[in-house]
C-alpha positions in Angstrom: 94.2 122.7 148.6 91.1 121.6 150.5 90.6 118.0 151.5 87.6 116.2 150.0 84.7 115.3 152.2 84.8 111.8 153.7 82.2 109.5 152.1 79.1 108.9 154.2 78.7 105.3 153.1 81.3 102.8 154.3 83.9 102.0 151.7 84.6 98.4 150.7 88.0 98.6 152.5 86.1 99.1 155.9 84.3 95.8 155.3 87.5 93.9 154.5 87.9 90.7 156.5 91.4 89.9 157.6 92.5 86.3 157.2 95.6 84.4 158.4 98.8 86.5 158.0 96.8 89.7 157.4 95.6 89.7 161.0 97.6 92.4 162.9 96.8 91.7 166.6 99.4 90.0 168.8 96.9 88.0 170.7 93.5 86.8 169.5 90.5 85.0 171.1 90.0 81.8 169.1 86.8 80.0 168.4 87.2 76.4 167.2 85.6 74.7 164.2 82.9 73.3 166.5 82.0 76.8 167.9 83.7 76.3 171.2 86.0 79.0 172.6 89.7 77.9 172.8 90.8 80.9 174.8 93.2 83.7 174.1 96.2 82.6 172.1 99.1 84.4 170.5 98.8 85.0 166.8 101.5 82.5 166.0 99.9 79.8 168.0 96.5 80.5 166.5 98.0 80.3 162.9 99.8 77.0 163.8 96.5 75.6 165.1 94.7 76.6 161.9 97.4 74.9 159.8 97.1 71.7 161.8 93.3 71.6 161.3 93.7 72.6 157.5 91.4 75.6 157.9 91.8 79.4 157.9 92.1 81.9 160.8 89.4 84.5 160.1 89.0 87.7 162.1 85.2 88.1 162.8 85.3 90.8 165.5 88.2 93.1 164.9 87.0 95.8 167.4 87.0 93.4 170.4 89.8 93.3 172.9 91.5 91.0 172.0 90.1 90.5 168.5 87.9 87.4 168.0 89.0 85.0 165.3 87.4 81.8 164.1 88.9 78.6 162.7 86.9 78.0 159.6 87.3 77.5 155.8 87.3 81.0 154.3 85.2 79.9 151.4 82.6 78.5 153.7 82.8 81.6 155.8 82.1 83.9 152.8 79.2 81.7 151.7 77.6 81.9 155.2 78.1 85.6 155.3 76.5 86.1 151.9 73.6 84.0 153.0 73.1 86.0 156.2 73.2 89.3 154.2 70.6 87.9 151.8 68.3 87.0 154.6 68.8 90.4 156.2 67.9 92.2 152.9 64.8 90.0 152.5 63.5 91.0 156.0 64.4 94.6 155.3 62.6 94.4 152.0 59.5 92.9 153.7 59.3 95.8 156.1 58.9 98.3 153.3 55.5 99.8 152.8 54.0 101.0 149.5 50.9 103.2 149.5 48.1 103.0 146.9 45.6 105.9 146.9 42.0 105.4 145.7 39.0 107.6 145.4 35.2 106.8 145.6 34.7 107.7 141.9 37.8 106.0 140.6 37.8 105.2 136.9 37.8 101.4 136.1 41.0 101.8 134.1 42.8 103.6 136.9 41.4 100.9 139.3 43.0 98.1 137.2 46.3 100.0 137.0 46.5 100.6 140.7 45.6 96.9 141.2 48.5 95.8 139.1 50.8 98.0 141.1 49.6 96.4 144.3 50.2 92.9 142.8 53.7 93.9 141.9 54.4 95.1 145.5 52.9 92.1 147.2 54.8 89.7 144.9 58.0 91.5 145.9 57.2 90.8 149.6 56.2 94.4 150.3 53.3 95.6 152.4 50.7 97.7 150.7 48.8 100.5 152.5 45.5 101.2 150.7 44.1 104.7 151.3 40.9 106.2 150.0 40.3 109.9 150.5 36.9 111.6 150.6 36.6 115.1 149.2 33.9 117.6 150.0 30.4 116.1 149.9 31.7 112.6 149.3 31.7 112.1 153.1 27.9 111.9 152.9 28.2 108.6 151.0 30.9 106.7 152.8 29.4 103.4 151.7 30.7 103.9 148.1 34.2 104.4 149.5 34.0 101.2 151.5 32.7 99.3 148.5 35.7 100.4 146.4 38.2 99.4 149.1 36.5 96.1 149.8 36.5 95.3 146.0 40.2 96.2 145.9 41.1 94.0 148.8 39.0 91.1 147.4 40.9 91.2 144.1 44.2 90.8 146.1 43.2 87.9 148.3 45.4 85.5 146.3 48.4 87.7 146.9 47.9 89.3 150.3 45.6 89.5 153.3 44.5 92.6 155.3 46.0 93.0 158.7 42.7 94.5 159.9 39.3 95.4 158.4 39.2 98.8 156.6 38.7 101.6 159.0 37.5 105.2 158.6 40.2 107.5 160.0 39.5 111.2 159.5 38.4 111.8 156.0 39.7 108.6 154.6 39.6 104.8 154.7 42.8 102.9 155.5 43.7 99.2 155.3 47.1 97.5 155.4 47.8 94.4 153.3 50.6 92.0 154.0 51.9 89.5 151.4 51.1 85.9 151.7 53.9 83.3 152.0 55.4 82.3 148.7 54.1 78.8 148.9 50.5 80.0 149.4 50.7 83.0 147.1 49.6 83.0 143.5 52.3 83.5 140.9 52.8 86.9 139.3 50.6 87.3 136.1 53.8 88.2 134.1 55.3 84.8 135.0 52.1 83.0 133.8 52.2 85.0 130.6 55.9 84.2 130.0 55.3 80.5 130.5 52.4 80.6 128.1 54.6 82.4 125.5 57.4 79.8 125.9 55.0 76.9 125.5 53.4 78.4 122.4 56.9 79.0 120.9 58.0 75.5 121.8 55.1 73.8 119.9 55.2 75.0 116.3 52.8 73.8 113.7 54.2 71.5 111.0 54.4 73.1 107.6 51.7 72.1 105.1 52.8 69.6 102.5 53.4 71.1 99.1 50.7 70.5 96.5 51.6 68.5 93.5 51.7 70.3 90.1 48.6 68.9 88.3 49.0 71.1 85.2 49.1 69.3 81.9 52.4 70.0 80.0 52.0 71.7 76.7 54.4 71.7 73.8 55.7 74.7 71.9 53.0 74.6 69.2 50.2 74.8 71.8 51.9 77.6 73.5 52.2 79.6 70.2 48.5 79.0 69.5 47.5 80.1 73.0 47.7 83.8 72.1 44.4 85.5 72.2 45.1 87.4 68.9 47.5 85.4 66.8 48.3 87.4 63.7 49.2 84.2 61.8 46.0 82.4 62.5 44.3 83.3 59.2 47.4 83.0 57.0 47.3 80.1 54.4 50.8 78.8 53.7 51.3 76.5 50.7 53.9 73.9 51.0 55.7 72.6 47.9 55.5 73.7 44.2 
């Protein structure tokens, strides 16, 4: 029976953080609650010190010799770690580059679609590389290509700014757009549409008052005589002897 291949991505067990009694080393280098190093202590002394300070002994560098542990509340440690991971992902996300390709004879509808894609990328803190390619004899009229690129960049000024003016490289025009800071960047159009929908649904028109019934009540005799062709209309009935 062949063994399965080992997974390429690290398993959750490899990212496991040892705390207190789960630490296996005999000696550890301890960092105090104030960030100062307390030296190398035995595991028992380190655990005793953690109990005295009402905190946890968290292993932060298991591969060091000896392993490095920190005196900190484990809940606070997990919060700080999650915050650091979030910041790292944000910077990693900002380094991603999305490419938008244009042409000198682009259709207005395609132009608006690609513009909306660029707005999505910039609002997600991604860089946008705008590329316009010339084909065949289109190189003889480069001014049309520059006009298209400049119009595209102008439409995105509230979401991002060009790192450098558009340049002709080979048979194409390239320009890189970086997102503006969130406090200086316009909100995504979908957010404005969602807020407008919420406001319109919150303010509902009052129902119109019911109209009073102004019809004159009629008795049974009037109702019987209201037939268009009453067969008893011409009938003479004698009463009495």
